[in-house]
C-alpha positions in Angstrom: 102.1 113.2 99.7 99.2 110.8 99.1 97.2 110.9 96.0 94.3 112.1 98.2 94.0 112.7 101.9 91.7 110.4 104.0 89.8 111.1 107.2 90.6 108.4 109.7 89.2 107.0 112.9 92.0 105.2 114.8 91.4 102.7 117.6 94.4 101.4 119.6 94.6 100.9 123.4 98.4 101.6 123.7 98.7 105.4 124.0 102.3 105.4 122.7 101.4 103.4 119.6 98.2 105.3 119.1 100.1 108.6 119.1 102.8 107.2 116.8 100.2 106.1 114.3 98.5 109.5 114.4 101.9 111.1 113.7 102.6 108.8 110.8 99.3 109.3 109.1 99.5 113.1 109.7 103.0 113.1 108.1 101.6 111.6 104.9 98.7 114.1 104.7 95.9 112.2 106.3 93.6 113.5 109.0 92.9 111.4 112.1 89.5 112.8 113.2 89.4 110.6 116.3 91.9 108.4 118.1 90.3 106.2 120.7 91.3 103.4 123.1 88.4 100.9 123.1 85.8 99.2 120.8 82.8 101.2 122.2 84.6 104.5 121.6 85.5 103.2 118.1 81.8 102.6 117.2 80.8 106.0 118.6 83.6 107.8 116.7 82.6 106.2 113.4 79.0 107.3 114.0 80.0 110.8 114.9 82.7 111.4 112.2 81.7 109.2 109.2 85.4 108.6 108.4 86.8 107.4 105.0 88.9 104.7 106.7 89.1 102.9 110.1 92.3 101.6 111.5 91.9 99.4 114.6 93.7 96.9 116.8 92.2 93.4 117.1 92.5 93.1 120.9 91.1 95.9 123.0 89.6 96.6 126.4 87.9 95.3 128.4 88.7 91.6 127.8 91.6 92.0 125.2 90.2 89.3 123.0 88.9 90.4 119.6 86.8 93.4 120.5 88.4 95.6 117.8 87.8 93.0 115.1 84.2 92.5 116.2 83.6 96.3 116.1 85.2 96.5 112.7 83.0 93.7 111.3 79.8 95.3 112.8 80.8 98.7 111.3 81.2 97.1 107.8 77.8 95.5 108.2 76.3 98.9 109.0 78.3 100.7 106.4 79.1 98.3 103.5 82.4 99.1 101.8 83.8 101.0 104.8 87.6 100.5 104.4 89.1 98.9 107.5 92.7 98.1 108.3 93.1 95.8 111.2 96.3 95.6 113.2 97.3 92.5 115.1 100.2 91.6 117.4 100.3 88.0 116.2 99.2 86.0 113.1 95.7 84.8 113.6 94.5 83.3 110.3 90.9 83.1 111.6 90.8 86.8 112.2 92.1 87.5 108.7 89.6 85.1 107.2 86.7 86.8 109.0 87.7 90.2 107.9 88.2 89.1 104.3 84.8 87.4 104.2 83.1 90.7 105.3 81.2 92.4 102.5 82.7 91.7 99.1 86.3 91.5 100.5 87.3 94.9 99.2 88.6 97.7 101.3 90.0 95.4 104.0 93.5 94.8 105.4 95.1 92.6 108.0 98.5 93.7 109.0 100.9 92.7 111.8 102.0 95.5 114.1 105.6 94.8 113.2 104.9 96.4 109.8 104.1 99.8 111.4 107.8 100.3 112.0 108.3 100.0 108.2 106.6 103.3 107.7 106.4 103.3 103.9 105.0 99.7 103.8 102.4 100.6 106.4 101.3 103.8 104.6 101.2 101.9 101.3 99.0 99.2 102.8 96.8 101.9 104.4 96.4 103.7 101.0 95.5 100.5 99.2 92.9 99.6 101.7 91.5 103.1 101.7 91.2 102.9 97.9 89.2 99.7 98.1 92.0 97.2 97.8 92.7 94.1 99.8 95.9 93.7 101.9 97.1 90.7 103.8 100.3 90.6 105.8 103.2 88.7 104.2 103.6 86.5 107.2 100.0 85.3 107.0 100.5 84.6 103.3 103.7 82.6 104.2 101.8 80.5 106.7 99.1 79.8 104.2 101.6 78.8 101.5 103.3 76.4 104.0 99.9 74.8 104.7 99.2 74.0 101.0 101.6 71.7 99.1 99.9 70.1 96.1 99.3 71.6 93.5 101.5 74.5 94.7 104.4 72.2 93.9 103.6 72.5 90.3 104.4 76.2 90.4 107.9 77.4 89.5 109.9 79.4 92.1 109.1 82.6 90.2 105.4 81.8 90.1 105.4 81.2 93.9 107.0 84.6 94.4 104.3 86.2 92.2 101.5 84.2 94.0 102.7 85.4 97.4 102.6 89.1 96.2 99.2 88.6 94.6 97.9 87.2 97.9 99.3 90.3 99.7 97.1 92.4 97.5 99.7 93.8 95.1 98.8 95.1 91.7 100.5 93.8 88.5 102.5 97.1 88.4 103.6 96.8 92.0 104.6 93.1 91.5 106.6 94.1 88.3 108.4 96.8 90.2 109.2 94.5 93.1 110.6 91.7 90.9 112.1 94.0 88.2 110.2 92.5 85.3 107.6 93.8 82.9 103.9 94.0 83.7 103.3 91.7 80.7 105.5 89.1 82.3 103.6 89.4 85.6 100.3 89.0 83.7 101.6 85.8 82.1 102.8 84.4 85.4 99.4 85.1 87.0 97.6 83.4 84.1 99.8 80.4 84.6 99.2 80.4 88.4 95.4 80.6 88.0 95.5 77.8 85.5 97.6 75.5 87.6 95.5 76.1 90.7 92.2 75.7 88.7 91.1 79.2 89.7 88.8 81.2 87.5 90.0 84.5 86.1 88.9 87.4 88.4 88.2 91.0 87.4 89.7 93.6 89.8 92.7 93.2 92.0 90.8 92.5 95.3 88.7 89.8 93.6 91.9 88.1 92.3 93.4 88.3 95.8 90.2 86.7 97.4 90.3 83.9 94.9 93.9 83.1 95.7 93.3 83.4 99.5 90.2 81.2 99.3 92.4 78.5 97.7 95.2 78.9 100.2 92.8 78.7 103.1 91.0 75.7 101.8 
């Protein structure tokens, strides 16, 4: 069971995927107060239900371009801090960047639809976004890491592992559990990474994530 249940508005044009997501969220104790199939209905549902979290596809009717993303950005402008988890079929770094640049960058996530099949990872990402965290799909992070060479080459292999997990929005405790090391060791690695990349220390997990992602996107 989640630490607390969330009320969710879900927007996905594929009926099968939409129903599957409703089932997953319900299974983990969350309440989907509206499940809709287009961006206009998404905006109306958020106005009507004032949910705790929005989960939306990027591409939706009528043009199947970026209607879901545009609706999500507009909703965050209207309701600053509204947690939004955006789902995408493909890696689009520009979409991830726009979402992360909305508001203060907290309470946002960009996840590939492939992750939905990994139920625990999806639910973990959902919960972190709902709680105000920042989540970026590992494949987006990998592409950003490939783009940047120097001074990433100064990082040790372990520091690169830690950097990737930081960019995904993981906390020190989560990184320590994943790598089977202590939180103190993770903290030391992060300090070394920020120093080598000339990034200022940042308070709060999502601000640290945004600093790292800003560097990788640069």
